[in-house]
C-alpha positions as CSV (number, residue, x, y, z in Angstrom):
1,M,11.1,6.4,-5.0
2,V,12.6,4.9,-2.2
3,I,11.8,6.3,1.2
4,E,14.4,5.6,4.1
5,G,13.4,8.3,6.8
6,H,10.3,9.7,8.6
7,V,7.9,11.6,5.7
8,E,4.5,12.9,6.2
9,A,3.1,13.8,2.7
10,T,0.8,12.8,-0.3
11,V,2.7,10.9,-2.8
12,H,1.7,10.1,-6.5
13,S,4.4,7.7,-8.0
14,Q,4.7,4.4,-10.6
15,A,6.8,2.7,-7.9
16,M,7.3,3.4,-4.2
17,E,9.5,1.4,-1.8
18,I,9.4,2.2,1.9
19,A,12.7,1.0,3.2
20,G,13.3,-0.9,6.8
21,P,13.8,2.1,8.9
22,G,11.6,4.3,6.7
23,T,8.0,5.4,7.5
24,L,5.3,7.2,5.5
25,K,2.5,8.7,7.1
26,G,-0.1,10.4,4.6
27,T,-1.6,9.5,1.3
28,A,0.0,7.5,-1.5
29,M,-1.5,6.8,-5.1
30,I,1.2,4.1,-6.5
31,D,1.0,1.6,-9.2
32,V,3.3,-0.9,-7.3
33,A,4.3,-0.2,-3.7
34,E,6.8,-2.5,-1.6
35,I,6.8,-2.0,2.2
36,H,9.5,-3.1,4.1
37,G,9.1,0.0,7.0
38,E,5.6,1.6,7.9
39,F,2.9,3.0,6.4
40,S,-0.1,4.8,7.8
41,G,-2.8,6.6,6.2
42,E,-4.5,6.1,2.5
43,L,-2.6,3.7,0.3
44,T,-3.8,2.8,-3.1
45,A,-1.6,0.4,-5.0
46,R,-3.2,0.0,-8.3
47,T,-0.9,-2.9,-9.6
48,R,0.3,-4.5,-6.7
49,L,1.0,-4.1,-2.8
50,V,4.0,-6.0,-1.4
51,V,4.3,-6.2,2.3
52,H,7.3,-7.8,3.5
53,G,8.2,-9.6,6.6
54,T,9.2,-6.2,8.4
55,G,6.3,-4.4,6.8
56,R,3.5,-2.7,8.8
57,V,0.6,-1.0,6.7
58,S,-2.5,0.6,8.6
59,G,-5.1,3.0,7.5
60,T,-7.4,2.6,4.1
61,I,-5.7,0.2,1.9
62,R,-6.8,-0.4,-1.6
63,Y,-4.6,-2.6,-4.0
64,G,-4.8,-4.4,-7.5
65,S,-3.0,-7.7,-6.1
66,L,-1.6,-8.4,-2.6
67,V,1.5,-10.2,-1.3
68,V,2.3,-10.3,2.5
69,A,5.1,-12.2,3.5
70,E,5.2,-14.2,7.0
71,G,5.6,-11.5,9.7
72,G,4.0,-8.5,7.5
73,E,0.9,-6.7,9.1
74,L,-1.9,-5.2,7.3
75,N,-4.4,-3.2,9.7
76,G,-7.5,-1.2,8.9
77,D,-10.1,-0.9,6.0
78,V,-8.4,-3.4,3.3
79,K,-10.0,-4.1,0.0
80,C,-9.3,-5.3,-3.3
81,L,-9.9,-2.7,-6.2
82,D,-11.6,-5.1,-8.3
83,A,-14.2,-5.7,-5.4
84,L,-14.8,-2.0,-5.7
85,D,-16.1,-2.4,-9.2
86,P,-20.0,-2.9,-9.7
87,P,-21.0,-6.0,-10.7
88,A,-21.3,-5.9,-14.6
89,Q,-25.3,-5.6,-15.9
90,P,-26.4,-8.2,-18.2
91,P,-27.2,-7.1,-21.5
């Protein structure tokens, strides 16, 4: 899915790209998210979140792995999904 305009929605997809002029406000459950534009709301990128140099992401952000290019911005409650798992109990 590629977003080039202004969208307010709940999105469930394997891959999402927010293009340079695009904005998404809402909730997104994605495997791989690439952000060139702006996202605000609740974003879960289960596998990978890539914030490019022009990208702006704010809100509640969860990710499997994270890449932020120089100039990219992350603001809000940002956590790795692995960090949210409870620690393993010894046998």
